[in-house]
C-alpha angles and dihedrals in degrees: 000000000000107000099224133109111273122209119183115192110179099064121136148216136163137210127232091244093056101032119103116244111271111282095014139088131039093310096051089102090067095062136208097314094063092040091056094046091050090057094052120089097163142038101006094045093048093046091053090049091050093048092055104036098254105151101184136015126198103207128207136175119263113260136288088023109157095343098098097048129097114275099261094043092045093053093047096045093045091052091049092050093047093048091050092050091047090056091055091048092050089053092053108021093159092054107031139048132172143230113203124239113225136208094235093175083082107038094191092050088047090053091050092048089051089054091048093048092049097042103035103024101033095231118171098228134300140280115223121191114223102282099214096086096042104031102021094238140075121244091258088072109112091239088073096053091098090056096045090048090053092053089052096046093048089045094224126134126255110220105206108205130184118257134192114282124251121267089253093056092046090054094050101039108027108029120118093037129112106271095245092049092046091050094053096041090050091053133012100004095057124311106076093043090055091049093048090051090050088049091057092048091050090054088053098043094048093053098249092142091050090054092043106027092168094056110121116205126193122193128182140217094058092305102316093273094307100113092055091051101033099104091050091045089057091049097046108031115087108219101176109206092350124101118259114283095251092063090060092043091054093044105040107019133077124181136207132211093233113157093358112109106168129082103237098068092040093050091046088054093048093048094048101036101031123247093268090065097053124087131183120247137156108202090230129226094013086053119040121242088227090060092049091048091050091053092049091050091051094054096080088068087065105026138038122258094256092055093046089053090053092053094041096056119316095085092048092048089055096045093046097040093239096142 
C-alpha cells in the first residue's frame, strides 16, 4: 500500500426520510447490501475504511436527495439530513467530513442552507445533483445565481453529481429496453454521466465562470467524459468572446476518480487536467473501498510518489481547506 494520507470525497449515505422504500426507486438495482451501507455512518463504515487504508471520507447524500421535493418539504428534509450527517462528523472529526445537501427547488433557501451548513455545522461545501431531472433547469439558469454567488462568497466547492434523468428524457432515450438495462443506461452505465458533463459545459458556455470567477466546481467519475473529449470540445465549441473551454476547466474545475478503478481513464484525466486537479475518491458504497485502494496502489507504476500523494489526499486537503 502507498503510505500517504488518503482522502475520499464522493462517498455517500442516505436518511430514512429521503431513502426509497427497500426494493424501489432508482437505486433498487443495487440491492440490500448497498441500502444497508448507505444507512450506516458509524462502525461498519469506519471498519471498511480501516481495512482498505482510507483515512478520511467526505460524505454526501445520494442524489437527488431533497432536490425533487416541494419547497417546504425540501427545506425540512435537507436540514434533517444535514443535521444527521453533522452528528456523525462530530463523533469522528478526524475520519469524516460532510458535504451539505441543498433544497435546490428554492435557490435562495438552498443558499441559506449552504450558509448554515458552513457556519453552524462546519461542512466543507455541498454536493448538488444535476438539477435538470429534479428542477427542470441546469445551474446556468438565472434562478440559481443566488446559489452560485453564495458558493463563491463562502469559498467552498460545489460538487456537481449526476442525478436520475427526468421522465421525459427516460421516455425519449431509454424506452424499449429491458427495465434493468434501461435503468443502468439512464444512470451509472452512461446517461447521467453524459448529462453531468453537458452540465459542466453549459456552465462554461453561458459565462458562469466569468460572472463567478472564484466558483470552484468538483465533478466525479474522472471528469464525466470531459477530459477524453476536451481537445475536440475546444476545436468544435464556439465560445464567442470567451476563452476556450479548456481554460475554464483547468481554472475552475477539479475532478475525482470516483467509481473509476482502472488506470486508462485515470491517466487520461491526469494528462489532460494536470495532476493538481485530480483527487482520489471511491463512490462508496456503490464502489468498493478495496477497488479504490487497488487503483491507488497501482498508480506508482505510472506516476512518481509525489504525484500519487497529491492525488491520494494532498489536492483534496488543499481544495477543502483540511490542512
